[in-house]
Phi, psi and omega in degrees: 000134180294140180287135179289136179276127177304146183301320181299323178289323179297317178299311183300316181293315183290332183264359187299320179294315179295323178297315180296319179299319181292315180297326184272002179303148186307319182297309183291321178300316180290323177300315183287342176271359180078024185262356183254162182271169174300324179295321177298314179299317180300321179299324176292317179300320179301314181293322176301321181302313181294320180297311185284334173297316178294317182294319183281337169291321175296323178302318179297324179288333186265000186302329183265002175283128187297331178276307183301323183299336180295337186254351185277129175216130179294345177294342181270346188306130186246343186299315178302321179293318179295321178297318178293320178299316182291325175296321178291317186281326187242346183099174189294339180264028186301328182298332181279350187253346189267145180221135176281134174292157176306321178294324177292320179297323177295319178298311180299317180301320180291318178300316180296321181296306183287332181290350177258338193230345191213107182299318181298320178293320176300314179298322178303315180286322177300313179299311185299318182285301193286321178291330172294320179297323182279357178248261182296333182299322179297320177295317179302318179301319179295318180297314181296318180300317180293319184293317186255003178073025178281153169257278172243329177298131178095340179233021180302329178305325185269002183255123180246077185295338182269359179245100186291326184227090182304323181296316179295321178300315180295324178297317178295318180299313181295325176297323177294321176301318182290331187260002188290340175081023178291149174289165177300321179296317180293322178300319178296320178297319181293317178298319177300323179289324174300315178298321177297320180298317177297322179293318176303315181297315179298321179298322178295315178301319180296320181289322175299320179295317179295319179297320179295318181297321180292327182279342185291000000 
């Protein structure tokens, strides 16, 4: 009998191509090569703010859901760090200066939709964002800090001071994915939503890249 693939492994395997496409987008590739300006980086932080505001508002709505609650941890909360980063990057009136791109608004709309009605969909977006932050995101923070001479100001989003061992945290998270008891049909729906989340992310990178090209 063929060995059953754990759900966490199935998500990772099925999403690997979409993950690579998102990481390899022109904007992120150039950022990691040190080819973008501080203003370009700030534009990315602005979009992150809108995404995580929607995700963390959905988290508050999902706290009492028996499935979603298994994945919720206040150690992951990013909005206070993003607010501090934007105050550092744009000044105290940053709220008056930021605008969500159309691609970001579409992403936010989807997070808000599933965050009100579907625990599995919420988990799909939660997984895609936060486990990515605890993996490649930590590396991105180091690169940005080196490039722009930041210490902690400006890269607080990438710093998880309350998580001593990101690898162990991710292992526990993946174990929860495996133990959640979803049906095969629900697992397929969740994987499809993870793929959608990666596409939303890739679309934002493409729009940031296009905005940069127009400004050049």
